[in-house]
Biopython code that builds the backbone (N, CA, C, O; Angstrom):
import numpy as np
from Bio.PDB.StructureBuilder import StructureBuilder

atoms = [
    (1, "UNK", "N", (46.956, 89.233, 119.871)),
    (1, "UNK", "CA", (48.162, 89.980, 120.100)),
    (1, "UNK", "C", (48.676, 90.452, 118.748)),
    (1, "UNK", "O", (48.872, 89.655, 117.830)),
    (2, "UNK", "N", (48.887, 91.729, 118.643)),
    (2, "UNK", "CA", (49.411, 92.263, 117.377)),
    (2, "UNK", "C", (50.855, 92.723, 117.587)),
    (2, "UNK", "O", (51.193, 93.283, 118.630)),
    (3, "UNK", "N", (51.672, 92.487, 116.617)),
    (3, "UNK", "CA", (53.069, 92.889, 116.660)),
    (3, "UNK", "C", (53.205, 94.236, 115.974)),
    (3, "UNK", "O", (52.671, 94.454, 114.886)),
    (4, "UNK", "N", (53.920, 95.126, 116.620)),
    (4, "UNK", "CA", (54.132, 96.445, 116.068)),
    (4, "UNK", "C", (55.545, 96.498, 115.523)),
    (4, "UNK", "O", (56.494, 96.148, 116.225)),
    (5, "UNK", "N", (55.693, 96.925, 114.298)),
    (5, "UNK", "CA", (56.986, 97.006, 113.695)),
    (5, "UNK", "C", (57.768, 98.172, 114.264)),
    (5, "UNK", "O", (57.189, 99.175, 114.682)),
    (6, "UNK", "N", (59.077, 98.039, 114.278)),
    (6, "UNK", "CA", (59.938, 99.107, 114.731)),
    (6, "UNK", "C", (59.913, 100.247, 113.692)),
    (6, "UNK", "O", (59.750, 100.004, 112.497)),
    (7, "UNK", "N", (60.075, 101.469, 114.162)),
    (7, "UNK", "CA", (60.067, 102.585, 113.188)),
    (7, "UNK", "C", (61.244, 102.406, 112.215)),
    (7, "UNK", "O", (62.323, 101.937, 112.576)),
    (8, "UNK", "N", (60.986, 102.790, 111.005)),
    (8, "UNK", "CA", (62.015, 102.629, 109.961)),
    (8, "UNK", "C", (63.111, 103.671, 110.177)),
    (8, "UNK", "O", (62.864, 104.781, 110.650)),
    (9, "UNK", "N", (64.290, 103.286, 109.825)),
    (9, "UNK", "CA", (65.432, 104.179, 109.875)),
    (9, "UNK", "C", (65.386, 105.097, 108.662)),
    (9, "UNK", "O", (65.117, 104.652, 107.546)),
    (10, "UNK", "N", (65.646, 106.360, 108.883)),
    (10, "UNK", "CA", (65.657, 107.306, 107.808)),
    (10, "UNK", "C", (66.755, 106.912, 106.776)),
    (10, "UNK", "O", (67.870, 106.572, 107.171)),
    (11, "UNK", "N", (66.454, 106.955, 105.513)),
    (11, "UNK", "CA", (67.469, 106.516, 104.523)),
    (11, "UNK", "C", (68.764, 107.272, 104.598)),
    (11, "UNK", "O", (69.833, 106.700, 104.384)),
    (12, "UNK", "N", (68.686, 108.547, 104.897)),
    (12, "UNK", "CA", (69.944, 109.352, 104.967)),
    (12, "UNK", "C", (70.795, 108.861, 106.141)),
    (12, "UNK", "O", (72.012, 108.727, 106.006)),
    (13, "UNK", "N", (70.174, 108.596, 107.278)),
    (13, "UNK", "CA", (70.949, 108.131, 108.438)),
    (13, "UNK", "C", (71.471, 106.723, 108.190)),
    (13, "UNK", "O", (72.553, 106.381, 108.667)),
    (14, "UNK", "N", (70.747, 105.921, 107.475)),
    (14, "UNK", "CA", (71.247, 104.607, 107.118)),
    (14, "UNK", "C", (72.474, 104.657, 106.243)),
    (14, "UNK", "O", (73.420, 103.894, 106.443)),
    (15, "UNK", "N", (72.465, 105.557, 105.268)),
    (15, "UNK", "CA", (73.657, 105.705, 104.393)),
    (15, "UNK", "C", (74.826, 106.306, 105.169)),
    (15, "UNK", "O", (75.974, 105.915, 104.958)),
    (16, "UNK", "N", (74.550, 107.233, 106.046)),
    (16, "UNK", "CA", (75.622, 107.794, 106.867)),
    (16, "UNK", "C", (76.248, 106.727, 107.738)),
    (16, "UNK", "O", (77.470, 106.677, 107.876)),
    (17, "UNK", "N", (75.426, 105.871, 108.327)),
    (17, "UNK", "CA", (75.930, 104.807, 109.185)),
    (17, "UNK", "C", (76.755, 103.827, 108.355)),
    (17, "UNK", "O", (77.800, 103.366, 108.813)),
    (18, "UNK", "N", (76.306, 103.502, 107.148)),
    (18, "UNK", "CA", (77.050, 102.577, 106.293)),
    (18, "UNK", "C", (78.398, 103.154, 105.886)),
    (18, "UNK", "O", (79.414, 102.462, 105.940)),
    (19, "UNK", "N", (78.409, 104.418, 105.478)),
    (19, "UNK", "CA", (79.668, 105.065, 105.087)),
    (19, "UNK", "C", (80.616, 105.159, 106.267)),
    (19, "UNK", "O", (81.816, 104.934, 106.109)),
    (20, "UNK", "N", (80.100, 105.490, 107.455)),
    (20, "UNK", "CA", (80.913, 105.566, 108.631)),
    (20, "UNK", "C", (81.495, 104.230, 108.988)),
    (20, "UNK", "O", (82.664, 104.146, 109.365)),
    (21, "UNK", "N", (80.704, 103.171, 108.881)),
    (21, "UNK", "CA", (81.202, 101.834, 109.212)),
    (21, "UNK", "C", (82.304, 101.395, 108.270)),
    (21, "UNK", "O", (83.297, 100.809, 108.700)),
    (22, "UNK", "N", (82.134, 101.674, 106.990)),
    (22, "UNK", "CA", (83.112, 101.240, 105.983)),
    (22, "UNK", "C", (84.359, 102.144, 106.000)),
    (22, "UNK", "O", (85.491, 101.659, 106.021)),
    (23, "UNK", "N", (84.127, 103.455, 105.990)),
    (23, "UNK", "CA", (85.255, 104.395, 105.885)),
    (23, "UNK", "C", (86.098, 104.499, 107.128)),
    (23, "UNK", "O", (87.311, 104.692, 107.046)),
    (24, "UNK", "N", (85.469, 104.374, 108.287)),
    (24, "UNK", "CA", (86.219, 104.452, 109.521)),
    (24, "UNK", "C", (86.515, 103.122, 110.164)),
    (24, "UNK", "O", (87.551, 102.954, 110.808)),
    (25, "UNK", "N", (85.602, 102.162, 109.994)),
    (25, "UNK", "CA", (85.824, 100.864, 110.594)),
    (25, "UNK", "C", (86.775, 99.980, 109.801)),
    (25, "UNK", "O", (87.505, 99.171, 110.375)),
    (26, "UNK", "N", (86.765, 100.135, 108.480)),
    (26, "UNK", "CA", (87.644, 99.329, 107.634)),
    (26, "UNK", "C", (89.118, 99.528, 107.923)),
    (26, "UNK", "O", (89.814, 98.544, 108.172)),
    (27, "UNK", "N", (89.636, 100.766, 107.901)),
    (27, "UNK", "CA", (91.034, 100.956, 108.225)),
    (27, "UNK", "C", (91.389, 100.544, 109.662)),
    (27, "UNK", "O", (92.503, 100.090, 109.924)),
    (28, "UNK", "N", (90.437, 100.705, 110.586)),
    (28, "UNK", "CA", (90.699, 100.254, 111.967)),
    (28, "UNK", "C", (90.886, 98.737, 112.017)),
    (28, "UNK", "O", (91.800, 98.238, 112.674)),
    (29, "UNK", "N", (90.019, 98.017, 111.323)),
    (29, "UNK", "CA", (90.160, 96.561, 111.302)),
    (29, "UNK", "C", (91.440, 96.118, 110.626)),
    (29, "UNK", "O", (92.064, 95.140, 111.037)),
    (30, "UNK", "N", (91.833, 96.851, 109.574)),
    (30, "UNK", "CA", (93.101, 96.538, 108.911)),
    (30, "UNK", "C", (94.298, 96.772, 109.837)),
    (30, "UNK", "O", (95.248, 95.989, 109.848)),
    (31, "UNK", "N", (94.241, 97.848, 110.606)),
    (31, "UNK", "CA", (95.334, 98.152, 111.539)),
    (31, "UNK", "C", (95.352, 97.143, 112.691)),
    (31, "UNK", "O", (96.418, 96.814, 113.211)),
    (32, "UNK", "N", (94.192, 96.660, 113.084)),
    (32, "UNK", "CA", (94.128, 95.656, 114.156)),
    (32, "UNK", "C", (94.780, 94.355, 113.669)),
    (32, "UNK", "O", (95.461, 93.674, 114.437)),
    (33, "UNK", "N", (94.574, 94.023, 112.421)),
    (33, "UNK", "CA", (95.095, 92.757, 111.871)),
    (33, "UNK", "C", (96.586, 92.825, 111.530)),
    (33, "UNK", "O", (97.300, 91.835, 111.691)),
    (34, "UNK", "N", (97.060, 93.984, 111.061)),
    (34, "UNK", "CA", (98.412, 94.037, 110.505)),
    (34, "UNK", "C", (99.395, 94.957, 111.240)),
    (34, "UNK", "O", (100.574, 94.983, 110.886)),
    (35, "UNK", "N", (98.956, 95.692, 112.226)),
    (35, "UNK", "CA", (99.850, 96.602, 112.902)),
    (35, "UNK", "C", (100.667, 95.965, 113.986)),
    (35, "UNK", "O", (100.452, 94.811, 114.358)),
    (36, "UNK", "N", (101.635, 96.749, 114.501)),
    (36, "UNK", "CA", (102.377, 96.257, 115.673)),
    (36, "UNK", "C", (101.521, 96.483, 116.927)),
    (36, "UNK", "O", (100.369, 96.902, 116.822)),
    (37, "UNK", "N", (102.073, 96.212, 118.094)),
    (37, "UNK", "CA", (101.280, 96.228, 119.317)),
    (37, "UNK", "C", (100.661, 97.589, 119.600)),
    (37, "UNK", "O", (99.487, 97.677, 119.961)),
    (38, "UNK", "N", (101.456, 98.661, 119.438)),
    (38, "UNK", "CA", (100.946, 99.994, 119.721)),
    (38, "UNK", "C", (99.847, 100.409, 118.748)),
    (38, "UNK", "O", (98.833, 100.981, 119.149)),
    (39, "UNK", "N", (100.058, 100.116, 117.470)),
    (39, "UNK", "CA", (99.043, 100.436, 116.478)),
    (39, "UNK", "C", (97.761, 99.643, 116.702)),
    (39, "UNK", "O", (96.665, 100.172, 116.514)),
    (40, "UNK", "N", (97.885, 98.408, 117.093)),
    (40, "UNK", "CA", (96.697, 97.582, 117.368)),
    (40, "UNK", "C", (95.884, 98.144, 118.536)),
    (40, "UNK", "O", (94.653, 98.170, 118.509)),
    (41, "UNK", "N", (96.606, 98.588, 119.550)),
    (41, "UNK", "CA", (95.917, 99.141, 120.725)),
    (41, "UNK", "C", (95.165, 100.407, 120.343)),
    (41, "UNK", "O", (94.010, 100.570, 120.737)),
    (42, "UNK", "N", (95.768, 101.281, 119.610)),
    (42, "UNK", "CA", (95.089, 102.500, 119.160)),
    (42, "UNK", "C", (93.953, 102.183, 118.234)),
    (42, "UNK", "O", (92.904, 102.823, 118.319)),
    (43, "UNK", "N", (94.113, 101.219, 117.349)),
    (43, "UNK", "CA", (93.068, 100.858, 116.391)),
    (43, "UNK", "C", (91.857, 100.269, 117.107)),
    (43, "UNK", "O", (90.721, 100.535, 116.712)),
    (44, "UNK", "N", (92.077, 99.475, 118.148)),
    (44, "UNK", "CA", (90.959, 98.917, 118.896)),
    (44, "UNK", "C", (90.185, 100.016, 119.607)),
    (44, "UNK", "O", (88.955, 99.985, 119.648)),
    (45, "UNK", "N", (90.905, 100.994, 120.171)),
    (45, "UNK", "CA", (90.244, 102.099, 120.803)),
    (45, "UNK", "C", (89.437, 102.925, 119.811)),
    (45, "UNK", "O", (88.305, 103.312, 120.102)),
    (46, "UNK", "N", (90.015, 103.199, 118.632)),
    (46, "UNK", "CA", (89.315, 103.937, 117.613)),
    (46, "UNK", "C", (88.139, 103.175, 117.085)),
    (46, "UNK", "O", (87.107, 103.774, 116.782)),
    (47, "UNK", "N", (88.256, 101.855, 116.961)),
    (47, "UNK", "CA", (87.140, 101.047, 116.499)),
    (47, "UNK", "C", (85.984, 101.063, 117.509)),
    (47, "UNK", "O", (84.819, 101.021, 117.114)),
    (48, "UNK", "N", (86.297, 101.123, 118.797)),
    (48, "UNK", "CA", (85.224, 101.217, 119.792)),
    (48, "UNK", "C", (84.552, 102.588, 119.738)),
    (48, "UNK", "O", (83.349, 102.691, 119.974)),
    (49, "UNK", "N", (85.304, 103.629, 119.435)),
    (49, "UNK", "CA", (84.684, 104.946, 119.268)),
    (49, "UNK", "C", (83.776, 104.943, 118.052)),
    (49, "UNK", "O", (82.675, 105.489, 118.114)),
    (50, "UNK", "N", (84.206, 104.343, 116.944)),
    (50, "UNK", "CA", (83.385, 104.245, 115.748)),
    (50, "UNK", "C", (82.088, 103.447, 116.056)),
    (50, "UNK", "O", (80.993, 103.854, 115.666)),
    (51, "UNK", "N", (82.232, 102.348, 116.737)),
    (51, "UNK", "CA", (81.048, 101.531, 117.074)),
    (51, "UNK", "C", (80.085, 102.294, 117.997)),
    (51, "UNK", "O", (78.868, 102.169, 117.864)),
    (52, "UNK", "N", (80.618, 103.064, 118.910)),
    (52, "UNK", "CA", (79.765, 103.845, 119.802)),
    (52, "UNK", "C", (79.003, 104.916, 119.013)),
    (52, "UNK", "O", (77.806, 105.110, 119.230)),
    (53, "UNK", "N", (79.685, 105.605, 118.108)),
    (53, "UNK", "CA", (79.020, 106.607, 117.300)),
    (53, "UNK", "C", (77.973, 105.945, 116.403)),
    (53, "UNK", "O", (76.882, 106.490, 116.239)),
    (54, "UNK", "N", (78.273, 104.806, 115.831)),
    (54, "UNK", "CA", (77.326, 104.085, 115.007)),
    (54, "UNK", "C", (76.082, 103.715, 115.791)),
    (54, "UNK", "O", (74.965, 103.899, 115.308)),
    (55, "UNK", "N", (76.263, 103.204, 116.981)),
    (55, "UNK", "CA", (75.118, 102.808, 117.793)),
    (55, "UNK", "C", (74.285, 104.001, 118.214)),
    (55, "UNK", "O", (73.059, 103.903, 118.251)),
    (56, "UNK", "N", (74.912, 105.131, 118.533)),
    (56, "UNK", "CA", (74.159, 106.332, 118.858)),
    (56, "UNK", "C", (73.380, 106.800, 117.634)),
    (56, "UNK", "O", (72.215, 107.179, 117.745)),
    (57, "UNK", "N", (74.009, 106.774, 116.488)),
    (57, "UNK", "CA", (73.356, 107.225, 115.245)),
    (57, "UNK", "C", (72.127, 106.347, 114.936)),
    (57, "UNK", "O", (71.069, 106.855, 114.567)),
    (58, "UNK", "N", (72.286, 105.040, 115.092)),
    (58, "UNK", "CA", (71.151, 104.132, 114.842)),
    (58, "UNK", "C", (70.031, 104.313, 115.851)),
    (58, "UNK", "O", (68.854, 104.252, 115.496)),
    (59, "UNK", "N", (70.399, 104.538, 117.127)),
    (59, "UNK", "CA", (69.363, 104.734, 118.150)),
    (59, "UNK", "C", (68.586, 106.024, 117.926)),
    (59, "UNK", "O", (67.369, 106.057, 118.110)),
    (60, "UNK", "N", (69.274, 107.072, 117.535)),
    (60, "UNK", "CA", (68.594, 108.336, 117.256)),
    (60, "UNK", "C", (67.783, 108.218, 115.968)),
    (60, "UNK", "O", (66.678, 108.753, 115.873)),
    (61, "UNK", "N", (68.334, 107.517, 114.980)),
    (61, "UNK", "CA", (67.619, 107.370, 113.717)),
    (61, "UNK", "C", (66.346, 106.589, 113.817)),
    (61, "UNK", "O", (65.410, 106.830, 113.055)),
    (62, "UNK", "N", (66.283, 105.656, 114.742)),
    (62, "UNK", "CA", (65.081, 104.864, 114.922)),
    (62, "UNK", "C", (64.172, 105.447, 116.008)),
    (62, "UNK", "O", (63.128, 104.877, 116.324)),
    (63, "UNK", "N", (64.575, 106.581, 116.571)),
    (63, "UNK", "CA", (63.786, 107.253, 117.612)),
    (63, "UNK", "C", (63.544, 106.318, 118.798)),
    (63, "UNK", "O", (62.420, 106.188, 119.284)),
    (64, "UNK", "N", (64.588, 105.688, 119.242)),
    (64, "UNK", "CA", (64.525, 104.797, 120.415)),
    (64, "UNK", "C", (65.518, 105.274, 121.465)),
    (64, "UNK", "O", (66.650, 104.792, 121.483)),
    (65, "UNK", "N", (65.147, 106.184, 122.324)),
    (65, "UNK", "CA", (66.101, 106.701, 123.315)),
    (65, "UNK", "C", (66.554, 105.648, 124.341)),
    (65, "UNK", "O", (67.594, 105.807, 124.981)),
    (66, "UNK", "N", (65.781, 104.595, 124.488)),
    (66, "UNK", "CA", (66.198, 103.548, 125.421)),
    (66, "UNK", "C", (67.416, 102.738, 124.889)),
    (66, "UNK", "O", (68.118, 102.080, 125.657)),
    (67, "UNK", "N", (67.639, 102.806, 123.586)),
    (67, "UNK", "CA", (68.800, 102.108, 123.013)),
    (67, "UNK", "C", (70.093, 102.873, 123.225)),
    (67, "UNK", "O", (71.161, 102.362, 122.885)),
    (68, "UNK", "N", (70.037, 104.078, 123.774)),
    (68, "UNK", "CA", (71.268, 104.831, 124.019)),
    (68, "UNK", "C", (72.074, 104.298, 125.212)),
    (68, "UNK", "O", (73.207, 104.732, 125.423)),
    (69, "UNK", "N", (71.518, 103.375, 125.989)),
    (69, "UNK", "CA", (72.237, 102.802, 127.098)),
    (69, "UNK", "C", (73.386, 101.919, 126.608)),
    (69, "UNK", "O", (74.446, 101.871, 127.231)),
    (70, "UNK", "N", (73.172, 101.227, 125.500)),
    (70, "UNK", "CA", (74.152, 100.308, 124.966)),
    (70, "UNK", "C", (75.446, 101.055, 124.572)),
    (70, "UNK", "O", (76.522, 100.641, 125.002)),
    (71, "UNK", "N", (75.384, 102.132, 123.777)),
    (71, "UNK", "CA", (76.634, 102.846, 123.437)),
    (71, "UNK", "C", (77.299, 103.500, 124.638)),
    (71, "UNK", "O", (78.520, 103.652, 124.667)),
    (72, "UNK", "N", (76.497, 103.891, 125.635)),
    (72, "UNK", "CA", (77.111, 104.470, 126.827)),
    (72, "UNK", "C", (77.901, 103.422, 127.603)),
    (72, "UNK", "O", (79.004, 103.704, 128.071)),
    (73, "UNK", "N", (77.364, 102.242, 127.744)),
    (73, "UNK", "CA", (78.103, 101.155, 128.405)),
    (73, "UNK", "C", (79.331, 100.743, 127.581)),
    (73, "UNK", "O", (80.401, 100.475, 128.126)),
    (74, "UNK", "N", (79.146, 100.701, 126.244)),
    (74, "UNK", "CA", (80.293, 100.362, 125.380)),
    (74, "UNK", "C", (81.433, 101.345, 125.535)),
    (74, "UNK", "O", (82.597, 100.947, 125.592)),
    (75, "UNK", "N", (81.103, 102.653, 125.604)),
    (75, "UNK", "CA", (82.155, 103.652, 125.771)),
    (75, "UNK", "C", (82.909, 103.498, 127.104)),
    (75, "UNK", "O", (84.129, 103.655, 127.152)),
    (76, "UNK", "N", (82.180, 103.193, 128.170)),
    (76, "UNK", "CA", (82.816, 103.034, 129.469)),
    (76, "UNK", "C", (83.651, 101.745, 129.523)),
    (76, "UNK", "O", (84.759, 101.751, 130.060)),
    (77, "UNK", "N", (83.133, 100.659, 128.978)),
    (77, "UNK", "CA", (83.851, 99.387, 129.026)),
    (77, "UNK", "C", (85.055, 99.405, 128.081)),
    (77, "UNK", "O", (86.089, 98.816, 128.398)),
    (78, "UNK", "N", (84.942, 100.059, 126.945)),
    (78, "UNK", "CA", (86.090, 100.066, 126.033)),
    (78, "UNK", "C", (87.237, 100.878, 126.580)),
    (78, "UNK", "O", (88.399, 100.533, 126.364)),
    (79, "UNK", "N", (86.932, 101.959, 127.293)),
    (79, "UNK", "CA", (88.002, 102.711, 127.915)),
    (79, "UNK", "C", (88.726, 101.890, 128.965)),
    (79, "UNK", "O", (89.955, 101.887, 129.021)),
    (80, "UNK", "N", (87.969, 101.196, 129.792)),
    (80, "UNK", "CA", (88.576, 100.345, 130.814)),
    (80, "UNK", "C", (89.361, 99.201, 130.173)),
    (80, "UNK", "O", (90.449, 98.855, 130.635)),
    (81, "UNK", "N", (88.807, 98.612, 129.104)),
    (81, "UNK", "CA", (89.495, 97.532, 128.399)),
    (81, "UNK", "C", (90.808, 97.999, 127.796)),
    (81, "UNK", "O", (91.803, 97.277, 127.847)),
    (82, "UNK", "N", (90.825, 99.191, 127.228)),
    (82, "UNK", "CA", (92.054, 99.724, 126.657)),
    (82, "UNK", "C", (93.112, 99.958, 127.727)),
    (82, "UNK", "O", (94.295, 99.695, 127.513)),
    (83, "UNK", "N", (92.678, 100.449, 128.868)),
    (83, "UNK", "CA", (93.642, 100.646, 129.949)),
    (83, "UNK", "C", (94.221, 99.319, 130.458)),
    (83, "UNK", "O", (95.396, 99.240, 130.816)),
    (84, "UNK", "N", (93.374, 98.277, 130.483)),
    (84, "UNK", "CA", (93.887, 96.961, 130.902)),
    (84, "UNK", "C", (94.862, 96.424, 129.885)),
    (84, "UNK", "O", (95.907, 95.888, 130.253)),
    (85, "UNK", "N", (94.538, 96.558, 128.598)),
    (85, "UNK", "CA", (95.495, 96.086, 127.580)),
    (85, "UNK", "C", (96.791, 96.893, 127.608)),
    (85, "UNK", "O", (97.869, 96.332, 127.410)),
    (86, "UNK", "N", (96.702, 98.183, 127.849)),
    (86, "UNK", "CA", (97.921, 99.012, 127.913)),
    (86, "UNK", "C", (98.772, 98.576, 129.114)),
    (86, "UNK", "O", (100.000, 98.534, 129.031)),
    (87, "UNK", "N", (98.127, 98.261, 130.197)),
    (87, "UNK", "CA", (98.874, 97.772, 131.363)),
    (87, "UNK", "C", (99.501, 96.413, 131.089)),
    (87, "UNK", "O", (100.640, 96.149, 131.473)),
    (88, "UNK", "N", (98.739, 95.558, 130.417)),
    (88, "UNK", "CA", (99.220, 94.198, 130.096)),
    (88, "UNK", "C", (100.409, 94.234, 129.132)),
    (88, "UNK", "O", (101.384, 93.502, 129.304)),
    (89, "UNK", "N", (100.313, 95.090, 128.125)),
    (89, "UNK", "CA", (101.387, 95.176, 127.119)),
    (89, "UNK", "C", (102.403, 96.288, 127.458)),
    (89, "UNK", "O", (103.216, 96.654, 126.609)),
    (90, "UNK", "N", (102.363, 96.816, 128.674)),
    (90, "UNK", "CA", (103.244, 97.903, 129.043)),
    (90, "UNK", "C", (104.697, 97.629, 128.896)),
    (90, "UNK", "O", (105.475, 98.538, 128.608)),
    (91, "UNK", "N", (105.090, 96.397, 129.086)),
    (91, "UNK", "CA", (106.509, 96.041, 128.995)),
    (91, "UNK", "C", (106.973, 95.912, 127.527)),
    (91, "UNK", "O", (108.154, 96.084, 127.227)),
    (92, "UNK", "N", (106.056, 95.616, 126.650)),
    (92, "UNK", "CA", (106.463, 95.392, 125.239)),
    (92, "UNK", "C", (106.309, 96.649, 124.408)),
    (92, "UNK", "O", (106.899, 96.722, 123.330)),
    (93, "UNK", "N", (105.557, 97.635, 124.843)),
    (93, "UNK", "CA", (105.327, 98.839, 124.068)),
    (93, "UNK", "C", (106.464, 99.788, 124.129)),
    (93, "UNK", "O", (106.410, 100.855, 123.518)),
]
sb = StructureBuilder()
sb.init_structure("model")
sb.init_model(0)
sb.init_chain("A")
sb.init_seg("    ")
for serial, (resi, resn, name, xyz) in enumerate(atoms, 1):
    if name == "N":
        sb.init_residue(resn, " ", resi, " ")
    sb.init_atom(name, np.array(xyz, "f"), 0.0, 1.0, " ", f" {name:<3s}", serial, name[0])
structure = sb.get_structure()
């Protein structure tokens, strides 16, 4: 049995993913930790968008179309989760 290595990620896409994670994910994490309730809710939604874009970028960069299911499910679940949190915190917002 021989193991086949996964295709390598293009260096340009790797750097784009890293810059996206740091430049967009960092402020979102900071807002989640230090913001008030409304800012935290928005930051969590924005962080899920950033994570979805990152996962799509990595799936395309590795030429694995089957990996696109994960960001699709993440996008659907994060929207539903945000609506649940908005309903839960509706009285305090």
